Backbone bond lengths (Angstrom), bond angles and torsions (degrees), N, CA, C in turn:
res aa  C-N    CA-C-N  psi(-1)  N-CA   C-N-CA  omega(-1)  CA-C   N-CA-C  phi
1 M - - - 1.452 - - 1.489 110.39 -
2 K 1.388 117.51 -51.23 1.438 119.52 179.96 1.525 113.40 -64.14
3 E 1.330 114.98 -32.93 1.452 118.76 176.62 1.534 111.64 -62.35
4 Q 1.343 116.09 -37.59 1.473 120.31 177.63 1.534 108.81 -67.60
5 A 1.295 118.63 -39.67 1.462 121.41 179.97 1.530 108.99 -64.49
6 V 1.288 118.57 -43.17 1.463 122.53 178.80 1.521 109.42 -62.21
7 A 1.325 116.88 -44.08 1.491 121.01 -179.84 1.548 110.54 -60.62
8 L 1.358 113.33 -46.21 1.493 116.85 179.45 1.497 112.65 -65.19
9 L 1.335 117.06 -38.17 1.448 118.44 -179.74 1.496 111.93 -69.61
10 R 1.346 118.40 -36.72 1.460 122.14 178.13 1.538 108.36 -67.74
11 A 1.321 120.60 -34.59 1.440 121.80 174.90 1.511 109.80 -66.91
12 A 1.274 117.73 -44.01 1.468 122.13 177.46 1.531 112.09 -58.50
13 L 1.342 112.71 -41.21 1.467 119.15 -176.26 1.541 108.88 -67.80
14 A 1.355 117.68 -31.11 1.447 120.97 178.79 1.547 109.92 -65.42
15 S 1.326 114.06 -31.56 1.505 118.62 179.40 1.524 112.97 -84.32
16 A 1.336 114.23 -29.29 1.493 118.43 -174.49 1.496 106.78 -140.63
17 P 1.325 118.85 77.70 1.501 121.42 -174.03 1.482 115.39 -63.45
18 D 1.323 120.15 -15.45 1.485 121.32 -179.29 1.494 112.41 -111.52
19 D 1.315 117.56 19.54 1.501 121.98 177.08 1.494 109.67 -73.90
20 V 1.307 118.00 107.74 1.491 121.89 -174.04 1.489 110.79 -62.88
21 N 1.330 117.39 -38.15 1.470 119.04 -178.68 1.503 110.35 -64.88
22 V 1.316 118.11 -41.94 1.512 122.48 179.63 1.549 107.55 -65.79
23 L 1.282 117.58 -46.06 1.432 121.09 -178.85 1.521 112.67 -60.25
24 V 1.315 117.39 -43.31 1.459 122.42 179.69 1.517 110.11 -69.00
25 S 1.291 117.59 -46.03 1.453 120.65 179.56 1.537 112.35 -60.62
26 L 1.292 115.99 -46.95 1.484 121.30 176.81 1.531 110.30 -62.03
27 G 1.351 116.77 -42.79 1.466 119.12 -179.56 1.502 111.86 -63.13
28 L 1.344 116.99 -43.11 1.462 119.54 179.34 1.526 113.21 -64.09
29 L 1.313 116.54 -37.22 1.481 119.76 175.99 1.562 109.01 -65.19
30 E 1.316 116.66 -36.25 1.460 121.13 179.96 1.537 109.67 -69.95
31 V 1.310 116.81 -38.44 1.495 119.80 174.75 1.501 110.16 -59.34
32 E 1.326 116.80 -45.70 1.419 122.12 -179.65 1.545 111.57 -62.68
33 A 1.343 116.09 -31.82 1.447 119.41 178.89 1.534 111.40 -88.68
34 R 1.354 116.25 2.78 1.497 124.50 178.52 1.487 110.32 64.16
35 D 1.367 117.26 29.88 1.464 121.72 173.07 1.514 106.35 -95.73
36 F 1.313 116.25 72.74 1.437 123.60 -169.42 1.522 114.28 -65.01
37 G 1.323 117.08 -34.11 1.493 121.69 177.78 1.503 111.99 -62.21
38 Q 1.345 116.79 -50.91 1.451 120.82 177.67 1.502 112.07 -64.18
39 A 1.338 115.47 -41.93 1.440 121.14 179.43 1.573 110.07 -58.60
40 R 1.343 115.76 -47.10 1.447 118.11 178.87 1.532 112.13 -59.66
41 R 1.316 114.99 -42.56 1.488 120.02 -178.65 1.532 109.89 -60.35
42 H 1.312 118.09 -45.04 1.435 120.31 -179.37 1.488 114.58 -72.56
43 L 1.310 114.96 -41.18 1.490 118.59 -178.33 1.523 112.15 -70.65
44 E 1.294 116.70 -39.02 1.456 120.20 177.21 1.514 109.89 -65.93
45 R 1.312 119.67 -36.55 1.436 121.50 176.17 1.518 110.11 -66.41
46 A 1.302 117.09 -40.33 1.453 118.85 176.87 1.543 111.86 -60.53
47 A 1.324 114.95 -42.48 1.455 119.54 177.53 1.503 114.10 -66.78
48 S 1.304 116.77 -32.13 1.474 119.25 178.99 1.528 109.28 -74.51
49 V 1.350 117.46 -34.46 1.486 120.38 -179.55 1.522 107.73 -71.71
50 A 1.326 118.05 -40.30 1.449 124.31 -176.88 1.529 109.97 -130.41
51 P 1.311 117.70 77.43 1.439 122.08 -173.71 1.546 115.92 -58.68
52 R 1.316 115.36 -21.16 1.495 119.70 -178.69 1.547 110.57 -103.98
53 S 1.304 116.95 12.10 1.478 120.11 -179.62 1.508 110.82 -74.13
54 A 1.322 117.48 112.04 1.455 120.43 175.27 1.475 111.37 -59.99
55 E 1.349 119.81 -34.54 1.428 122.57 -179.69 1.525 112.48 -64.24
56 A 1.352 114.43 -44.25 1.466 118.25 -179.78 1.530 111.23 -66.39
57 L 1.288 115.17 -45.10 1.462 119.21 -178.64 1.570 112.33 -68.31
58 S 1.284 116.25 -37.11 1.492 120.48 174.51 1.501 110.52 -62.14
59 A 1.353 116.25 -41.66 1.424 121.33 -177.97 1.604 108.17 -66.54
60 L 1.302 115.17 -38.94 1.505 117.99 175.24 1.542 110.50 -63.33
61 A 1.254 116.32 -37.24 1.494 120.00 176.31 1.547 111.05 -64.62
62 A 1.296 113.86 -38.41 1.507 118.47 178.96 1.522 109.64 -69.53
63 L 1.312 118.40 -36.94 1.456 122.04 174.76 1.534 110.33 -59.61
64 E 1.292 117.33 -49.61 1.485 122.10 -177.39 1.573 110.32 -62.65
65 G 1.344 113.92 -40.28 1.430 117.81 178.24 1.543 111.49 -65.47
66 A 1.320 116.16 -40.35 1.472 119.33 178.95 1.536 111.28 -66.56
67 R 1.344 116.83 -30.05 1.469 121.98 177.34 1.544 109.82 -77.31
68 G 1.320 116.77 -13.36 1.512 118.68 -179.67 1.531 112.40 90.64
69 D 1.331 118.39 13.10 1.455 119.67 -179.48 1.501 108.12 -101.07
70 A 1.354 116.81 87.42 1.446 122.12 -175.48 1.507 111.95 -63.07
71 S 1.302 119.41 -35.19 1.448 123.30 -177.66 1.525 109.99 -66.21
72 A 1.310 116.99 -48.09 1.473 121.48 178.19 1.536 110.04 -64.36
73 S 1.289 116.24 -39.87 1.482 120.45 178.69 1.525 109.21 -60.55
74 F 1.339 118.04 -47.41 1.420 121.65 -179.73 1.532 112.15 -59.00
75 I 1.362 115.79 -44.60 1.467 120.69 178.76 1.517 111.35 -60.70
76 A 1.325 117.51 -42.73 1.457 121.29 178.13 1.512 111.27 -63.25
77 W 1.378 116.85 -43.53 1.455 120.43 179.56 1.528 109.93 -62.58
78 E 1.325 118.03 -35.78 1.483 120.14 -179.99 1.526 109.33 -67.43
79 K 1.342 117.65 -37.47 1.451 119.58 179.01 1.532 109.64 -69.03
80 A 1.280 118.03 -31.40 1.465 122.43 -178.24 1.513 112.59 -70.90
81 R 1.289 118.11 -23.36 1.453 121.25 -176.14 1.488 113.88 -70.49
């Protein structure tokens, strides 16, 4: 099921490479799959497209937390507030 979601989101991303919702959704699925490199790429792109997006910044915080970097996670959560 998650593989299908990832495939659909990647297809959507090919059509709309700056869609913040797609980038965040894909990034969060990648965090869950512990594919941190891809997750960072997508979530940082989301944050660069929409620097004030609480969703993108919160997802970056979740990524840092999943990686075990509490300091980076805290900083990202502060930016998301």
